[in-house]
C-alpha positions in Angstrom: -27.2 -184.8 123.9 -28.4 -182.7 126.8 -30.7 -179.7 126.5 -27.9 -177.1 126.8 -25.9 -178.7 124.0 -29.0 -179.0 121.8 -29.7 -175.3 122.2 -26.1 -174.4 121.5 -26.2 -176.5 118.3 -29.5 -174.8 117.2 -28.0 -171.4 117.9 -25.1 -172.3 115.7 -27.5 -173.2 112.9 -27.3 -177.0 113.4 -30.9 -178.4 113.2 -29.9 -181.7 114.8 -30.3 -180.1 118.2 -34.1 -179.8 117.6 -34.5 -183.6 117.9 -33.4 -183.6 121.6 -35.8 -180.7 122.4 -38.7 -182.5 120.6 -38.0 -185.7 122.4 -37.9 -183.9 125.7 -40.9 -181.6 125.4 -43.3 -183.1 122.7 -45.7 -185.0 125.0 -46.0 -182.2 127.5 -46.4 -179.7 124.7 -49.3 -181.6 123.1 -51.0 -182.2 126.5 -50.5 -178.5 127.4 -52.0 -177.3 124.2 -54.9 -179.8 124.5 -55.8 -178.5 127.9 -56.3 -175.1 126.4 -57.9 -175.9 123.0 -59.6 -179.3 123.8 -58.9 -180.6 120.3 -56.3 -183.3 119.9 -55.5 -182.6 116.2 -55.2 -178.9 116.8 -53.0 -179.5 119.9 -50.6 -181.6 117.8 -50.5 -178.9 115.1 -49.8 -176.2 117.8 -47.0 -178.3 119.3 -45.4 -178.8 115.9 -45.7 -175.1 115.1 -44.2 -174.2 118.5 -41.1 -176.3 117.7 -40.8 -174.7 114.3 -41.0 -171.3 116.0 -38.5 -172.3 118.6 -36.1 -173.2 115.8 -36.7 -170.0 113.9 -36.4 -167.8 117.0 -33.6 -169.6 118.8 -31.4 -166.6 118.4 -33.8 -164.7 120.6 -33.5 -167.3 123.4 -31.1 -166.5 126.3 -29.3 -169.8 126.8 -28.6 -168.9 130.5 -32.3 -169.4 131.2 -34.4 -172.6 131.1 -35.8 -173.5 127.7 -39.1 -174.9 128.9 -40.8 -171.6 130.1 -39.7 -169.8 126.9 -41.0 -172.6 124.7 -44.3 -173.1 126.6 -45.0 -169.4 126.6 -44.9 -169.4 122.8 -47.1 -172.5 122.7 -49.6 -171.2 125.2 -49.8 -167.9 123.4 -50.8 -169.7 120.2 -53.1 -172.1 122.0 -55.0 -169.1 123.6 -55.4 -167.5 120.2 -56.6 -170.8 118.6 -59.0 -171.3 121.5 -60.4 -167.8 121.0 -60.8 -168.4 117.3 -62.6 -171.7 118.1 -64.9 -169.9 120.5 -65.8 -167.3 117.9 -66.6 -170.0 115.3 -68.4 -172.5 117.6 -70.1 -172.3 120.9 -69.5 -175.9 121.9 -66.0 -177.2 122.6 -65.1 -180.7 121.4 -63.5 -182.7 124.2 -61.4 -185.8 123.8 -62.3 -187.0 127.3 -62.0 -190.7 126.6 -59.0 -190.7 128.9 -56.7 -192.4 126.3 -53.7 -190.3 127.4 -54.4 -190.6 131.1 -52.2 -192.8 133.2 -53.9 -195.9 134.6 -52.9 -196.9 138.1 -52.7 -200.7 138.2 -53.6 -200.6 141.9 -57.1 -199.3 141.2 -60.1 -201.5 140.9 -62.7 -201.0 138.1 -65.0 -198.8 140.2 -62.0 -196.5 141.2 -60.9 -196.4 137.5 -64.4 -195.4 136.5 -64.5 -192.7 139.2 -61.1 -191.4 138.1 -62.3 -191.1 134.5 -65.5 -189.3 135.6 -63.4 -186.8 137.6 -61.1 -186.3 134.6 -64.1 -185.7 132.3 -65.7 -183.3 134.7 -62.4 -181.3 135.1 -61.9 -181.1 131.3 -65.5 -180.0 130.8 -65.1 -177.3 133.4 -61.8 -176.2 131.9 -63.5 -175.9 128.5 -65.9 -173.3 130.0 -63.1 -171.0 131.2 -61.8 -168.3 128.9 -58.7 -169.1 126.9 -56.6 -166.8 129.2 -57.9 -168.5 132.3 -57.3 -171.9 130.9 -53.7 -170.9 130.0 -53.2 -169.6 133.5 -54.4 -172.8 135.1 -52.2 -174.9 132.7 -49.1 -172.8 133.5 -49.6 -172.9 137.2 -50.9 -176.4 137.8 -49.7 -178.4 134.8 -46.4 -176.8 134.1 -45.8 -175.9 137.7 -44.7 -172.3 137.1 -44.8 -169.9 140.0 -46.9 -166.7 139.8 -43.7 -164.7 139.6 -42.4 -166.8 136.6 -45.8 -166.5 134.9 -45.7 -162.7 135.4 -42.1 -162.5 134.1 -42.9 -164.6 131.0 -46.1 -162.7 130.2 -44.6 -159.3 130.9 -47.6 -158.7 133.2 -47.8 -157.3 136.7 -47.8 -160.0 139.4 -51.2 -158.7 140.5 -52.7 -159.4 137.1 -51.5 -163.0 137.2 -52.8 -163.5 140.8 -56.2 -162.0 139.8 -56.4 -164.3 136.6 -55.6 -167.4 138.7 -58.0 -166.4 141.4 -60.8 -165.8 138.9 -60.0 -169.1 137.1 -60.0 -171.1 140.4 -63.2 -169.5 141.6 -64.9 -170.3 138.3 -63.6 -173.9 138.4 -64.8 -174.3 142.0 -68.2 -173.2 140.9 -68.3 -175.4 137.9 -67.0 -178.4 139.9 -69.3 -177.8 142.8 -71.6 -180.8 142.0 -68.6 -183.1 141.9 -67.2 -181.7 145.2 -70.6 -182.1 146.9 -70.8 -185.8 145.6 -67.4 -186.6 147.1 -68.4 -185.2 150.5 -71.4 -187.5 150.8 
């Protein structure tokens, strides 16, 4: 069953369409949530909740538009809220930076694999230091591949707000990753 048929079934009250959407989007949803909240268990919960919300709110979805941006907007909104709650309860983020979900390139030698893992760990640590809104903006733009115009339309925010949020997040990441950048230039 393709995505359009799955959505049509859901809009007709047939829950069987949800299976196709879960198969299609589950892994990206968990990874997307994880990049914002830095907690694997919470990311799994957020993804599951987003699918339930999509099912409950499918009548609000315009089937002429792509499902992914609508779905990921709900997911990221909840992930930002969860990250903000985490920040208010604890000052340190928990990172699952063991790289278990990262793809391994069989062409890399052990030293290159170690370097790749160190870069991944540094980027995740830097992302954790951004605000939840900045993290969500980075995830939308660079992980989900949404354009600034799409992000603005989804958020209902002016294009300038999105540009500013991305600019601020990139500047902060650049500053946080400066030691890594300097090491790579040597």
